[in-house]
BAGU-728828 format. One line per field, with one value per residue: x negated, y, z negated of N, C-alpha, C, O in turn; residue number from 1. Coordinates in steps of 0.2 Angstrom, whole numbers, plus 5000, padded with zeros to 4 digits. Layout:
% BAGU-728828
n.px	c(X,...)
n.py	c(Y,...)
n.pz	c(Z,...)
ca.px	c(X,...)
ca.py	c(Y,...)
ca.pz	c(Z,...)
c.px	c(X,...)
c.py	c(Y,...)
c.pz	c(Z,...)
o.px	c(X,...)
o.py	c(Y,...)
o.pz	c(Z,...)
num	c(NUM,...)
//
This chain:
% BAGU-728828
n.px	c(4537,4546,4549,4563,4560,4564,4576,4584,4583,4593,4606,4605,4608,4618,4626,4623,4629,4643,4641,4635,4646,4655,4653,4659,4662,4650,4638,4620,4606,4591,4582,4584,4600,4609,4599,4599,4603,4611,4623,4625,4629,4643,4649,4650,4659,4670,4675,4667,4655,4640,4624,4606,4592,4575,4566,4564,4564,4570,4582,4588,4586,4594,4606,4604,4602,4617,4621,4626,4639,4634,4622,4614,4603,4591,4585,4583,4576,4580,4572,4559,4556,4556,4560,4548,4543,4554,4557,4551,4557,4570,4571,4566,4574,4585,4597,4613,4618,4631,4638,4635,4629,4630,4621,4621,4607,4600,4591,4585,4575,4570,4567,4558,4561,4544,4534,4529,4532,4522,4517,4528,4536,4543,4551,4541,4544,4555,4547,4539,4551,4551,4539,4535,4540,4535,4521,4523,4525,4514,4516,4511,4513,4520,4520,4534,4542,4555,4569,4578,4571,4559,4568,4572,4558,4554,4563,4558,4547,4532,4525,4517,4523,4527,4540,4554,4559,4574,4591,4604,4612,4608,4598,4609,4614,4600,4599,4594,4584,4592,4582,4584,4592,4590,4578,4574,4565,4573,4591,4598,4595,4596,4600,4600,4609,4610,4621,4619,4622,4627,4632,4636,4649,4664,4674,4670,4679,4689,4696,4689,4673,4657,4639,4628,4613,4595,4580,4565,4553,4540,4534,4516,4511,4507,4518,4527,4539,4546,4552,4559,4567,4577,4587,4597,4597,4602,4614,4621,4621,4619,4605,4602,4592,4573,4561,4544,4534,4520,4517,4508,4490,4485,4487,4491,4506,4518,4534,4549,4563,4579,4594,4613,4624,4641,4645,4641,4650,4655,4653,4645,4636,4631,4625,4618,4608,4607,4599,4587,4584,4579,4567,4559,4548,4555,4572,4584,4598,4604,4615,4632,4641,4654,4653,4644,4645,4649,4642,4636)
n.py	c(5562,5563,5569,5569,5568,5580,5579,5570,5578,5586,5578,5574,5582,5586,5574,5573,5585,5582,5570,5574,5582,5575,5565,5551,5543,5545,5535,5529,5527,5522,5528,5535,5542,5529,5520,5502,5500,5511,5508,5495,5500,5507,5497,5491,5498,5507,5516,5526,5540,5539,5543,5549,5545,5547,5538,5522,5524,5538,5536,5527,5533,5547,5540,5537,5549,5555,5561,5553,5539,5527,5515,5507,5495,5486,5469,5457,5446,5436,5432,5437,5435,5444,5462,5472,5479,5481,5470,5478,5488,5487,5483,5493,5501,5506,5503,5492,5478,5478,5473,5465,5465,5456,5459,5455,5458,5469,5473,5486,5491,5509,5524,5539,5539,5542,5537,5519,5507,5505,5507,5504,5508,5507,5502,5491,5481,5478,5479,5466,5456,5457,5453,5442,5445,5457,5454,5446,5455,5464,5475,5486,5487,5501,5507,5515,5524,5520,5513,5521,5530,5533,5529,5546,5550,5547,5554,5566,5566,5569,5559,5550,5534,5530,5521,5517,5503,5500,5500,5498,5506,5520,5523,5531,5541,5547,5552,5545,5532,5518,5502,5488,5476,5463,5460,5456,5440,5431,5424,5423,5431,5440,5454,5456,5463,5473,5481,5493,5501,5514,5510,5493,5480,5480,5471,5460,5452,5437,5429,5426,5420,5421,5428,5429,5438,5440,5444,5436,5431,5423,5411,5414,5397,5380,5372,5380,5387,5374,5369,5382,5383,5370,5371,5374,5363,5354,5360,5360,5372,5381,5388,5399,5408,5410,5420,5424,5435,5448,5457,5472,5470,5460,5446,5438,5436,5432,5436,5431,5432,5430,5422,5416,5405,5408,5415,5423,5419,5408,5390,5384,5392,5401,5390,5388,5400,5404,5394,5396,5409,5407,5402,5408,5425,5436,5442,5448,5453,5458,5457,5454,5448,5449,5438,5439,5431,5414,5403,5385)
n.pz	c(4569,4585,4601,4614,4632,4645,4650,4645,4632,4635,4635,4623,4612,4614,4611,4597,4590,4590,4583,4571,4566,4564,4554,4547,4561,4565,4572,4571,4580,4589,4601,4619,4625,4634,4630,4627,4614,4612,4621,4611,4601,4607,4612,4599,4591,4600,4596,4589,4587,4595,4589,4594,4590,4588,4582,4573,4559,4558,4562,4553,4540,4545,4542,4528,4521,4525,4535,4543,4545,4546,4555,4570,4573,4581,4578,4584,4598,4611,4621,4617,4604,4585,4583,4579,4565,4559,4550,4538,4537,4532,4520,4514,4514,4507,4512,4519,4524,4535,4547,4562,4579,4596,4610,4627,4636,4650,4665,4675,4689,4693,4700,4706,4718,4724,4731,4735,4720,4707,4695,4679,4667,4651,4636,4624,4619,4632,4642,4638,4640,4654,4658,4665,4679,4682,4683,4693,4704,4702,4696,4686,4669,4656,4642,4633,4621,4621,4632,4639,4638,4645,4658,4658,4656,4667,4677,4674,4679,4690,4695,4707,4712,4700,4690,4679,4667,4662,4655,4667,4672,4667,4678,4685,4673,4674,4687,4694,4708,4708,4711,4711,4700,4687,4680,4671,4663,4658,4661,4649,4641,4626,4612,4596,4584,4571,4559,4548,4532,4518,4507,4502,4510,4502,4500,4511,4523,4521,4529,4541,4548,4540,4537,4526,4520,4516,4507,4500,4489,4485,4475,4470,4472,4473,4486,4484,4495,4498,4487,4484,4494,4491,4486,4497,4507,4495,4491,4505,4514,4527,4533,4546,4549,4544,4543,4537,4532,4527,4515,4511,4510,4504,4508,4499,4495,4499,4510,4512,4527,4527,4535,4530,4533,4526,4512,4495,4481,4485,4480,4483,4487,4478,4470,4476,4481,4465,4463,4469,4466,4454,4457,4464,4466,4469,4472,4484,4490,4507,4512,4516,4529,4543,4555,4572,4581,4582,4571,4569)
ca.px	c(4543,4543,4551,4561,4560,4570,4582,4586,4586,4601,4613,4605,4610,4626,4629,4620,4633,4647,4641,4635,4652,4660,4648,4662,4662,4643,4633,4614,4602,4586,4582,4590,4606,4607,4596,4602,4604,4617,4627,4627,4634,4650,4651,4652,4663,4673,4677,4662,4651,4632,4620,4602,4587,4568,4565,4569,4565,4575,4590,4588,4585,4600,4612,4602,4605,4623,4622,4631,4639,4632,4617,4614,4598,4590,4582,4580,4579,4580,4565,4553,4559,4558,4557,4542,4542,4562,4557,4548,4560,4576,4572,4562,4577,4592,4603,4616,4619,4638,4640,4631,4632,4624,4621,4616,4602,4598,4585,4582,4570,4571,4562,4562,4555,4540,4529,4529,4530,4514,4517,4535,4537,4548,4548,4536,4550,4557,4540,4538,4556,4551,4531,4533,4543,4530,4515,4524,4526,4508,4517,4507,4516,4517,4524,4536,4546,4562,4568,4580,4569,4557,4569,4573,4552,4551,4565,4556,4537,4529,4518,4517,4521,4530,4546,4558,4563,4580,4597,4604,4617,4601,4598,4614,4613,4595,4599,4586,4588,4591,4580,4585,4592,4589,4571,4573,4562,4579,4599,4601,4592,4600,4596,4604,4609,4613,4623,4618,4626,4625,4634,4637,4655,4667,4676,4671,4686,4689,4699,4683,4666,4651,4633,4624,4606,4593,4574,4563,4546,4539,4527,4507,4508,4510,4525,4535,4545,4550,4554,4562,4574,4577,4595,4601,4598,4605,4620,4622,4621,4617,4601,4601,4586,4569,4554,4539,4528,4515,4516,4502,4484,4480,4488,4491,4511,4523,4539,4556,4569,4584,4599,4614,4631,4644,4643,4643,4658,4657,4652,4638,4630,4630,4622,4608,4605,4604,4592,4582,4585,4573,4560,4555,4545,4563,4578,4588,4605,4604,4622,4636,4646,4656,4651,4647,4644,4649,4637,4641)
ca.py	c(5564,5563,5573,5568,5573,5587,5579,5566,5580,5588,5574,5571,5589,5585,5568,5575,5590,5578,5565,5579,5585,5570,5558,5546,5544,5544,5529,5530,5523,5524,5528,5541,5541,5525,5515,5497,5501,5518,5501,5491,5505,5509,5489,5487,5503,5510,5524,5529,5543,5538,5549,5548,5547,5544,5532,5516,5529,5543,5532,5524,5542,5548,5539,5539,5557,5556,5564,5549,5535,5519,5513,5500,5493,5480,5464,5451,5445,5429,5430,5443,5435,5449,5468,5476,5483,5481,5467,5480,5495,5487,5481,5498,5508,5505,5503,5487,5477,5477,5469,5461,5464,5455,5462,5453,5464,5466,5479,5488,5496,5515,5528,5545,5536,5544,5531,5513,5506,5504,5506,5501,5512,5504,5501,5485,5475,5477,5473,5457,5452,5457,5451,5440,5449,5462,5450,5443,5460,5467,5482,5489,5489,5507,5509,5520,5521,5517,5511,5524,5539,5530,5531,5553,5554,5546,5557,5574,5568,5570,5555,5545,5526,5528,5519,5513,5496,5502,5498,5500,5513,5525,5528,5536,5547,5552,5554,5541,5527,5509,5498,5482,5474,5456,5460,5450,5435,5425,5424,5422,5437,5443,5455,5454,5469,5474,5490,5498,5507,5516,5504,5485,5480,5479,5467,5457,5449,5429,5424,5426,5417,5425,5429,5434,5441,5442,5443,5434,5433,5415,5412,5407,5392,5374,5370,5387,5387,5370,5372,5388,5382,5365,5372,5375,5358,5349,5362,5358,5377,5381,5392,5398,5411,5410,5423,5427,5443,5447,5465,5475,5470,5456,5439,5431,5435,5432,5438,5428,5436,5425,5422,5408,5403,5408,5420,5423,5417,5400,5388,5381,5397,5403,5387,5390,5405,5402,5390,5401,5414,5404,5397,5415,5431,5442,5439,5454,5452,5464,5459,5449,5452,5445,5435,5442,5425,5409,5398,5380)
ca.pz	c(4572,4593,4606,4621,4639,4645,4655,4639,4627,4634,4633,4615,4610,4615,4606,4592,4589,4589,4578,4567,4568,4561,4550,4547,4567,4567,4574,4574,4585,4590,4609,4620,4628,4638,4628,4625,4608,4612,4622,4607,4596,4609,4612,4591,4589,4604,4592,4588,4589,4594,4586,4598,4587,4590,4578,4568,4553,4560,4560,4547,4538,4546,4535,4520,4519,4523,4543,4549,4540,4548,4559,4573,4574,4585,4574,4586,4604,4613,4623,4614,4596,4580,4584,4578,4557,4556,4543,4533,4537,4532,4515,4511,4517,4502,4514,4518,4531,4536,4551,4566,4586,4599,4617,4632,4640,4658,4667,4681,4690,4694,4702,4707,4725,4725,4733,4732,4713,4705,4686,4678,4660,4647,4628,4624,4619,4638,4647,4635,4642,4660,4660,4671,4685,4683,4688,4700,4709,4703,4693,4679,4662,4655,4635,4631,4614,4624,4638,4643,4638,4648,4663,4657,4658,4675,4681,4675,4681,4698,4696,4713,4711,4692,4689,4674,4667,4659,4659,4676,4672,4667,4684,4686,4669,4674,4693,4698,4713,4707,4717,4708,4694,4684,4680,4664,4666,4659,4663,4643,4637,4623,4608,4588,4582,4563,4556,4542,4529,4512,4503,4507,4513,4496,4499,4517,4525,4517,4535,4547,4547,4536,4536,4523,4524,4510,4506,4494,4487,4484,4469,4474,4469,4479,4488,4482,4499,4497,4480,4486,4498,4491,4483,4503,4506,4491,4494,4511,4514,4535,4534,4554,4552,4541,4545,4535,4533,4522,4512,4508,4513,4501,4508,4492,4491,4505,4507,4516,4526,4528,4537,4530,4537,4520,4506,4488,4479,4488,4474,4487,4491,4472,4467,4481,4478,4460,4463,4474,4460,4448,4461,4467,4462,4467,4477,4487,4495,4511,4515,4520,4533,4547,4561,4576,4585,4577,4568,4564)
c.px	c(4543,4548,4554,4561,4565,4576,4586,4589,4592,4606,4611,4608,4616,4628,4628,4628,4639,4645,4640,4641,4658,4656,4651,4663,4655,4641,4628,4610,4597,4585,4585,4594,4604,4602,4602,4605,4611,4622,4631,4631,4642,4651,4653,4657,4665,4675,4671,4657,4641,4627,4613,4597,4581,4566,4567,4571,4570,4583,4592,4589,4592,4607,4611,4603,4611,4624,4628,4632,4637,4625,4618,4608,4598,4586,4576,4582,4576,4574,4559,4551,4559,4557,4551,4544,4551,4559,4555,4552,4567,4577,4568,4569,4582,4597,4605,4616,4626,4641,4633,4634,4628,4626,4618,4612,4599,4597,4586,4579,4573,4569,4565,4560,4550,4534,4532,4528,4525,4514,4527,4532,4544,4546,4545,4540,4554,4553,4538,4542,4557,4543,4531,4535,4538,4524,4517,4524,4520,4509,4514,4510,4513,4522,4525,4540,4552,4561,4574,4576,4562,4561,4572,4565,4551,4555,4562,4549,4539,4526,4521,4518,4525,4538,4547,4560,4568,4587,4600,4609,4611,4601,4603,4615,4605,4595,4592,4588,4584,4589,4581,4587,4590,4581,4568,4571,4567,4586,4599,4594,4594,4600,4601,4603,4611,4613,4623,4624,4625,4627,4637,4646,4659,4669,4677,4677,4686,4692,4694,4676,4662,4646,4633,4617,4603,4583,4572,4556,4545,4532,4521,4506,4512,4517,4532,4540,4548,4554,4561,4570,4576,4587,4599,4601,4602,4612,4625,4626,4616,4611,4599,4593,4581,4564,4551,4534,4525,4516,4511,4498,4481,4481,4488,4498,4514,4531,4541,4561,4574,4592,4602,4619,4636,4643,4644,4651,4659,4650,4645,4632,4631,4626,4614,4605,4603,4598,4583,4579,4577,4566,4557,4552,4553,4564,4580,4592,4603,4611,4627,4643,4650,4654,4651,4651,4646,4645,4641,4640)
c.py	c(5566,5567,5568,5572,5580,5584,5572,5571,5586,5586,5573,5578,5588,5580,5570,5580,5587,5573,5570,5581,5582,5565,5553,5542,5539,5536,5530,5526,5525,5523,5533,5538,5534,5520,5507,5497,5507,5512,5500,5494,5507,5501,5488,5490,5508,5519,5529,5535,5543,5543,5546,5547,5542,5541,5529,5521,5531,5541,5531,5530,5544,5546,5537,5546,5560,5559,5561,5542,5527,5520,5509,5501,5486,5475,5460,5450,5438,5429,5432,5440,5442,5458,5470,5480,5484,5477,5471,5486,5492,5486,5490,5503,5508,5505,5494,5486,5474,5475,5468,5463,5461,5457,5458,5460,5460,5473,5479,5492,5502,5519,5535,5544,5540,5542,5524,5512,5503,5501,5507,5506,5508,5505,5494,5480,5472,5474,5467,5455,5452,5455,5447,5441,5454,5460,5449,5449,5465,5473,5481,5489,5495,5508,5515,5521,5519,5516,5516,5532,5535,5532,5539,5554,5553,5553,5565,5573,5568,5565,5550,5537,5524,5526,5518,5506,5501,5500,5502,5507,5519,5530,5532,5543,5550,5553,5550,5536,5521,5506,5491,5479,5466,5454,5455,5445,5427,5427,5427,5426,5441,5446,5455,5460,5471,5480,5491,5502,5508,5512,5497,5483,5479,5474,5459,5450,5441,5426,5422,5423,5423,5423,5433,5433,5442,5441,5441,5432,5427,5415,5407,5404,5384,5372,5373,5388,5382,5369,5376,5387,5374,5365,5372,5369,5353,5354,5361,5366,5377,5387,5393,5403,5410,5414,5423,5432,5444,5455,5465,5469,5461,5447,5432,5431,5435,5431,5435,5433,5430,5426,5416,5412,5405,5413,5420,5422,5411,5397,5386,5385,5400,5399,5389,5394,5407,5398,5394,5408,5411,5401,5403,5420,5437,5438,5447,5451,5458,5466,5453,5453,5446,5441,5436,5436,5419,5406,5391,5381)
c.pz	c(4580,4595,4612,4628,4642,4647,4649,4635,4627,4632,4625,4611,4609,4609,4598,4588,4588,4585,4573,4564,4563,4557,4550,4554,4569,4570,4576,4576,4589,4597,4613,4623,4634,4638,4628,4618,4606,4616,4616,4603,4601,4610,4603,4591,4594,4603,4589,4590,4589,4593,4589,4592,4587,4589,4574,4563,4553,4557,4555,4540,4538,4542,4526,4517,4520,4530,4545,4545,4541,4553,4562,4574,4576,4579,4578,4593,4606,4615,4621,4606,4590,4586,4577,4570,4557,4550,4537,4530,4532,4523,4510,4511,4512,4507,4514,4523,4532,4542,4557,4575,4592,4608,4622,4636,4648,4659,4674,4683,4693,4695,4706,4715,4727,4726,4730,4724,4712,4697,4687,4668,4657,4639,4628,4625,4628,4641,4644,4640,4650,4663,4666,4678,4688,4684,4692,4706,4706,4700,4686,4674,4658,4647,4633,4624,4614,4629,4642,4642,4642,4655,4665,4658,4666,4680,4680,4678,4687,4699,4702,4711,4705,4694,4680,4675,4661,4659,4663,4673,4669,4671,4687,4681,4672,4681,4698,4704,4710,4713,4716,4701,4694,4683,4674,4665,4663,4660,4653,4637,4631,4616,4602,4585,4575,4562,4549,4539,4522,4505,4506,4507,4506,4495,4509,4518,4522,4525,4541,4543,4544,4536,4529,4523,4517,4511,4500,4494,4484,4480,4471,4470,4475,4479,4484,4487,4499,4491,4479,4488,4497,4491,4490,4505,4505,4491,4501,4514,4522,4534,4542,4556,4546,4543,4541,4537,4528,4520,4509,4512,4510,4503,4504,4492,4500,4505,4512,4521,4529,4531,4535,4530,4527,4515,4499,4486,4481,4483,4477,4488,4483,4469,4472,4480,4468,4459,4466,4468,4455,4454,4465,4462,4463,4473,4477,4492,4499,4512,4517,4523,4539,4552,4567,4583,4582,4575,4566,4559)
o.px	c(4541,4551,4550,4561,4570,4582,4592,4594,4595,4610,4616,4610,4619,4631,4631,4631,4641,4650,4644,4641,4663,4657,4648,4664,4655,4644,4628,4611,4598,4586,4589,4593,4599,4601,4608,4610,4615,4627,4637,4636,4647,4656,4658,4662,4662,4676,4672,4655,4637,4626,4612,4600,4580,4562,4571,4577,4575,4587,4598,4594,4595,4612,4614,4606,4612,4630,4633,4627,4639,4625,4622,4605,4602,4583,4570,4587,4570,4570,4554,4546,4563,4554,4551,4548,4553,4559,4555,4553,4570,4582,4569,4569,4584,4602,4602,4614,4628,4648,4627,4640,4624,4631,4611,4614,4596,4599,4587,4579,4579,4567,4570,4557,4551,4529,4536,4525,4524,4512,4531,4527,4549,4540,4548,4541,4555,4554,4536,4539,4561,4541,4528,4532,4536,4520,4514,4524,4520,4505,4515,4510,4508,4528,4522,4539,4555,4555,4575,4578,4558,4559,4575,4564,4548,4552,4563,4545,4544,4524,4526,4513,4526,4541,4543,4562,4566,4589,4600,4607,4614,4603,4602,4616,4605,4589,4588,4594,4579,4592,4579,4583,4588,4578,4563,4574,4566,4587,4600,4591,4594,4599,4606,4598,4617,4609,4627,4628,4623,4624,4639,4649,4655,4668,4682,4679,4680,4690,4695,4675,4663,4646,4636,4615,4606,4580,4575,4553,4549,4527,4520,4503,4517,4520,4537,4545,4554,4560,4565,4575,4579,4591,4604,4607,4603,4617,4631,4632,4611,4614,4594,4590,4585,4562,4555,4531,4528,4518,4508,4500,4477,4477,4486,4499,4512,4534,4537,4562,4572,4594,4599,4620,4634,4638,4647,4656,4664,4644,4640,4626,4628,4622,4608,4599,4599,4593,4577,4573,4571,4561,4553,4552,4555,4560,4580,4590,4600,4613,4625,4647,4648,4651,4656,4656,4642,4642,4646,4643)
o.py	c(5571,5570,5564,5579,5582,5587,5570,5571,5589,5589,5571,5576,5589,5581,5568,5577,5589,5571,5570,5582,5584,5559,5548,5536,5534,5532,5531,5520,5530,5517,5536,5532,5534,5516,5507,5494,5507,5511,5501,5491,5508,5500,5484,5486,5513,5524,5534,5534,5546,5547,5540,5550,5536,5539,5531,5521,5530,5542,5533,5529,5544,5549,5537,5547,5566,5560,5563,5539,5522,5525,5505,5506,5482,5479,5460,5453,5436,5426,5430,5442,5447,5459,5468,5485,5488,5480,5469,5488,5497,5489,5491,5509,5514,5508,5489,5489,5468,5475,5470,5461,5465,5457,5458,5465,5455,5478,5475,5497,5502,5520,5536,5548,5543,5545,5523,5516,5497,5496,5510,5507,5507,5507,5490,5476,5467,5468,5463,5452,5449,5456,5448,5439,5455,5465,5451,5448,5471,5477,5477,5496,5496,5510,5519,5515,5516,5516,5515,5537,5536,5537,5541,5559,5557,5555,5569,5578,5566,5564,5547,5535,5518,5528,5519,5504,5503,5498,5508,5512,5524,5536,5536,5549,5556,5556,5552,5536,5519,5506,5487,5480,5463,5449,5452,5443,5421,5433,5433,5425,5447,5441,5454,5463,5469,5484,5490,5505,5504,5512,5497,5487,5476,5470,5456,5446,5440,5420,5417,5424,5429,5417,5438,5428,5445,5439,5442,5432,5425,5418,5401,5405,5383,5371,5371,5390,5382,5368,5375,5389,5372,5361,5369,5367,5349,5350,5361,5367,5374,5392,5390,5402,5411,5410,5421,5432,5441,5459,5461,5464,5458,5443,5426,5427,5438,5427,5435,5439,5426,5432,5411,5418,5402,5416,5415,5424,5408,5399,5387,5384,5405,5402,5391,5394,5411,5398,5395,5411,5413,5397,5402,5419,5441,5434,5451,5447,5462,5471,5448,5457,5440,5446,5434,5436,5419,5405,5390,5378)
o.pz	c(4581,4591,4615,4628,4640,4646,4650,4632,4622,4628,4622,4606,4603,4604,4594,4584,4582,4581,4569,4558,4561,4560,4552,4553,4573,4567,4582,4574,4593,4600,4610,4625,4638,4642,4629,4616,4601,4613,4615,4601,4598,4607,4601,4590,4594,4606,4587,4596,4585,4597,4588,4587,4587,4593,4569,4561,4549,4553,4553,4536,4533,4540,4521,4511,4519,4530,4547,4542,4538,4555,4560,4577,4575,4575,4577,4595,4605,4612,4622,4602,4592,4592,4572,4571,4553,4545,4531,4524,4529,4520,4504,4509,4512,4505,4512,4528,4530,4542,4555,4576,4594,4612,4622,4638,4650,4657,4678,4679,4694,4690,4708,4718,4732,4724,4725,4722,4715,4694,4691,4666,4661,4638,4632,4629,4630,4643,4648,4645,4652,4669,4672,4683,4693,4686,4697,4712,4708,4702,4682,4673,4656,4647,4632,4622,4610,4632,4648,4645,4637,4658,4670,4661,4670,4685,4684,4679,4690,4705,4702,4708,4703,4699,4676,4680,4655,4664,4663,4673,4669,4671,4691,4683,4671,4683,4703,4705,4710,4718,4720,4697,4699,4684,4673,4669,4664,4658,4652,4632,4633,4612,4604,4583,4574,4563,4545,4541,4518,4500,4512,4503,4502,4490,4511,4514,4522,4526,4544,4537,4545,4534,4527,4526,4513,4516,4495,4499,4479,4481,4473,4465,4478,4474,4482,4485,4501,4492,4475,4486,4502,4493,4490,4505,4509,4490,4501,4517,4522,4534,4544,4561,4541,4547,4537,4542,4523,4524,4505,4516,4513,4500,4505,4488,4505,4501,4517,4519,4534,4529,4535,4529,4522,4516,4497,4489,4479,4483,4474,4490,4485,4465,4471,4478,4466,4455,4464,4468,4455,4452,4469,4456,4459,4477,4472,4497,4497,4513,4520,4521,4539,4555,4569,4586,4577,4581,4562,4554)
num	c(1,2,3,4,5,6,7,8,9,10,11,12,13,14,15,16,17,18,19,20,21,22,23,24,25,26,27,28,29,30,31,32,33,34,35,36,37,38,39,40,41,42,43,44,45,46,47,48,49,50,51,52,53,54,55,56,57,58,59,60,61,62,63,64,65,66,67,68,69,70,71,72,73,74,75,76,77,78,79,80,81,82,83,84,85,86,87,88,89,90,91,92,93,94,95,96,97,98,99,100,101,102,103,104,105,106,107,108,109,110,111,112,113,114,115,116,117,118,119,120,121,122,123,124,125,126,127,128,129,130,131,132,133,134,135,136,137,138,139,140,141,142,143,144,145,146,147,148,149,150,151,152,153,154,155,156,157,158,159,160,161,162,163,164,165,166,167,168,169,170,171,172,173,174,175,176,177,178,179,180,181,182,183,184,185,186,187,188,189,190,191,192,193,194,195,196,197,198,199,200,201,202,203,204,205,206,207,208,209,210,211,212,213,214,215,216,217,218,219,220,221,222,223,224,225,226,227,228,229,230,231,232,233,234,235,236,237,238,239,240,241,242,243,244,245,246,247,248,249,250,251,252,253,254,255,256,257,258,259,260,261,262,263,264,265,266,267,268,269,270,271,272,273,274,275,276,277,278,279,280,281,282,283,284,285,286,287,288,289,290,291,292,293,294,295,296)
//
């Protein structure tokens, strides 16, 4: 488990006390106060009590041990792709996806005004999303565990030329000078978050569009993936996401993470999942939940 810098820790302690005192409203996120995940938590549920956690593992464990009811975790970004390790952490967590949220991502450059900025500290995802701007301005990237945590670090640092790339409001939170905003490399920069809980939604709402997320492992035979996915094509089920990742070090078995539009109980989806189960070594549904953005 890591630790926050002094400026962040004061805020963390207050937020932690509030969330742990009311677990039903507690919503764990990875990062320091003011991080994009903090913003996502407050947008997703304005009545929640966000709980800052140093790592994704800490946020997941806070739900698993009952400290809080839910966690909100970034899973993919429109510019930088999937968030590292999340595809491994989700299945291993034993938690269920009960919701999603999309957050437009904006970054500001902030510092203590200790000389011209030559180095910018932030989460590796943020640095990747701003890499063209950093290169164009001859600023060296410095990796940190999260965006707002980098702002807090800069606030406590005496290093000349050091700045942070973080959500613009973090400048006010940590009393830094905001030099500008819009450092992201594209206006469509967007991160998708999923909301996790110990139990799945008992009865997903029937009057709104739904998503279903699952993982499966294909058999190590020719055309395994083609056979596994055939049921979705023949039943007209829209698969909006399919990503592969390796489990273990053998490179002999591939696991896939997938999102589809709809939910079990729909005959088309039931038939597609039945075919998938027959054609694969394992299948596990991670959750069915309302769409935060309409998919066709």
